[in-house]
N, C-alpha and C positions, 0 to 999 in steps of 0.2 A: 603525481595528478592523478585526482580522485576520479574515477570515469564510475556509473551507474546507468543499466540498463535493463528497462522491461521487455518482455514479450508474452504471451499469450492472449493479448488481447483479441476478440471474435466479436462474430454476428450471432447472438443469440436468441432463440424465441423467449417468446415471457415464460418463467418457471421454469427454466432451466439453469444453466450452471457454467462459469467459468474462473478457469485456475489460473491468477497471474504467479509471471515470476518476475524475480529481480535479482541479476547477479553486479556488486560491487568489488570493486579493485582499488588499489591506490591505499588503499584506506587498512585502521585496525579492525576488522570485519567485525571480531566478536567482544571487541569493546567501548561498542556503540551502539544507542537504537536506533530502528529503524521505521518506519511508518510508508504506509501509503494513503496516497490524499488522491482525490479527484475533482475536474473540472467540467462543467456541463455550458455549451455554449450560453453567453449572457449570463451564466449564474457564477457568483465568488468562489472560489476552491474550496471544497471542504475534506477536512480531516476524516480517514476513514477507520483505519488503526493502527495503535502502534503498540512495538512490542519493545521490552528493554534488550542488553544486550545479551542477557543467558538464555532468552525465551521463556523464564521465569515469570515473566509480567504482559499480557497483553490488554489495550485498551480498545472500546471499541465506540464508536458513536451510533447513536441511537437508533439511526435509519439501516445500521448493518446486523446490530445483535441481535442472534440468536440463529441467523441464519450465514453467518460469516467465517474463516476459520486461518489466523494470521499466523505462521511458524517459520523458522528460520533452520539454517542448518551448516551452522556456525563453520566448520570446516569445507563445505564448500563455498562461502562466503556466496549464500544464496537464502533469499526470501520469498517466499508465497505468502498468496492469498486466493484461498478457495470461497467463492461466492456460489451463494444457492438461493430459488427462489428469484432469478432475477425477474425486476418488472422493467418497464420505460423509465424510469425515473432514477434507473439506474444508470443508465445512458450516460456519458461521460469519458473524458482523455484522464487515463490512472495515470500515476507516480508514486516511483517508488522516491524515497526520500533518504539519507542517513543525516542522523545529528553527530554533535561532538562531544554528548555525554553516554552515561550508561544506561540512565533510565530516560522515560517517558513524561516530561513534567506534568505538572497541573494544568499547562495552559498546552499542550501537546498539538490540539486539533487547530490553534492559528499557523502553524509549520513554522513560527519564529524561532526553535532549536535546530530546525533539519537547516543544512547549509549546502548539503551535493545532492541535486538534482537529477531524475534522467530526464529523455526527451519523452517519454510518455507511454502510453499506448492505449488505444482505442477502442471501447468496448461498446456496442450498440445493441439493444434490447429492441426485440419488435413484437411487437401485438399478437 
C-alpha cells in the first residue's frame, strides 16, 4: 500500500520562506516522478513543481519559478520543496503526489499522471 505524507506547513509572514517535506512508502520511489500541488479555498488545484525519477529534471509553474527549489533524496524516499519570497497568494493546502512513470509529462500540472496523494499540509502567508 502506497503512503504519501507531507510535513512542514507553517504560518509565515509575507517575504518569508517555507520548506515542505514529503515521505513516500510502498512504492519504488526512485523509479517515479513526484510533484507538489496546491489548492486554496474556492480555487482549482494547481501544479506547483514536478521532478523526474532521478532528480535530473525539474519543472515549475510560472508563479513559483525563480523562488522555489524542488529536490529529492531517493535513498531516503523523500521529496523537498523550498519556497521563498512568499506572498498571501501562496496560501493553500499543499499536496505531495507520486506518479506511475519516471518522467513529468507535458501535462504534469494537470495532475493526471499522479495516482498517489498525501493528505496535505497547510501553508498560510500573512501580510
